N, C-alpha and C positions, 0 to 999 in steps of 0.2 A: 769686573773688567774695566769699567770706566774709571774707577778710582785708581787702579793700577796705572792706566795710561796717563791720567792727570798728573801722576807723580813720576813720570818718566820710565815706567816699567813696560814690559811687554807681556800681557797675559797669555797663558797657554792652557787650554782645557785638555784633560787627559782622562783616561779610564780610571774608575774607582778601584781602590785596593792598595794596601800598604806597600807591597813589593812592586806593584806597577808604578806607583807614584815615585818611589825611590829610584827605580830604574830610569824613568823619564827625567827625573831631576839630574841624575848623574850624566845622562846622555846630552842634555841641553846646557848643563852648567847653571841651572836656575839657582838663585840665591835663597829662595823661599818657596815652599809648596804647602798646600793644605787641602783638606776635604771638609765638607759640611759636617761630617761626623765629629769634627774637632781635632783631627790629626793635623798637626803643623810640623813641617820638616824644615830644619835650618841647615844651610850649607856651611855658614860661617861657624867657626870654632869646632865643629864636629859634623862631618858630612852626613847629611840625611838624618840627623838626630831627631827623634820624635818622642817626646815625653811631655805630659801635661804640666808637671811641676816645673820643668825646664822652660816651657812656653810661658808660664805665669811669671817666672823669674825674669825672663827676657822682657816681658811686657813691663814689669816694674822698673827694670833698668831703663827702658825707653822713656817711661813717664818721668823718671828722675832727671833725665837730660833735657827736658823741655820746660819752658817757663809757663806753658799753658796749663790750666787746671785739667784734671781728669775729665770733668764734664765737657770742657771745650774740645778735648781730643776726641772723645767718643761721639760728641754731637756732630763732628765733621764727617763721620762715617755714614754710609747709606743706612736707612732704617726701613727696609722692606718688611712685608708681612710674609711669613713662611710657615709651612706645615712641618710637623715632625716627619720622620720617615714613616711611610705607609707601606706595610707589607701585605701583599695579596697572595694567598697560598696558591701555588701552581706546581705541579709535579715537574721535577727536573727534566724529564723526557718530553715535556710539552712547552715549557716556558720559552725556550729559544725559538721554536717554530712560531709560537704566538707573537713574540716581539718582531720577528721577521715579517709576518703577515701584517702586523700593525704598521710597520714602516712602509711596506709596499703599498698599502692602501691609505696612507696618511693624506689628509686633505684639510690643512689648517690655513685658512686664508690670511694673507698679510702677516705671515710668520716665517721664521727661518727654521728649517728642520736640520738638526745635527744628529748624525748617527754614529758617532765615535764610540759610545758605550750605551747601547740601547737607543731610545728615541727621546731626544730633548727638543722641545719646541720653544723658540724664543719669540715672544710677542713684544710689542713696543712697551707694554706695561707689566711685563712679568714673564715667567717661564714655567714649564712643566716638564717632568722627566719620568720615564718608565724604563727600567732596565732589569735584567735578570740578576738576582742575587748571586754572588760568587760562592756563597757558603751554605745557603739554605734553599729549600724548594719553594721559593717565593719570587714574585715580581716586587721590585722596590720602586716606590713613587715618591716624588718630592715636588713641591710647588712653592713658588715665590712670586709676589706681585707688589705693585705700588699701593694698592688699596684692597679693602675687603671685597669690593664689587669685582675687581679684576681677578682676584684669587678664586672666587666662586665661579666666574665665567670660564676661566682656564681649566679648573677642575671639571666643570661640566663638559667642556669640549673633549677632554681626555676620557671621561666616563663614557660619553656617547661613542667615541671611536673604539674603546676597548670592548664595550658591550656588543658592538657590531661585529667584532672579530671572535667573540667567544661568550656565548650566553651563560656559561657557568661562572663568569667573573662578576662578583658583586663587590663594588668598592666601598659603599657606605660612606661616601664623602660627606663631611659636615657642611651644612648649608646655613 
């Protein structure tokens, strides 16, 4: 979000999912949208186009129009530490209630709680997310931080909160 603001854009967070992103993009007129999964949507030239090869071609096009080296372009981007998607099995008839309880009892000091799509907690040095999968009987977790220490701390806070709400949840987070 900070990089987008620095370059004159207005970041907008929305719910995860191909059709949800495309709908929001159309409703807001956003020029670009994306998900951590790698989906990137372009309004320009083809509304809502989402294709990995097209994204790669557009990136190459952008790189050919700058005098900076690829290394310099990529070095200017944030370099946080993130986890892959972590799936925690939970029955479809339980996962929504679980996340609702988690949100209701959330207690994360000095952090911003965002409940747009599950529970995202933004700390000064990173964030964590737990949401219900749209397609599988799982909870989906993601974490990102500025350092390994912050990542472990944030994961630990989520693990503690989740275990408090359901003893059958075992995250097995890497330490």
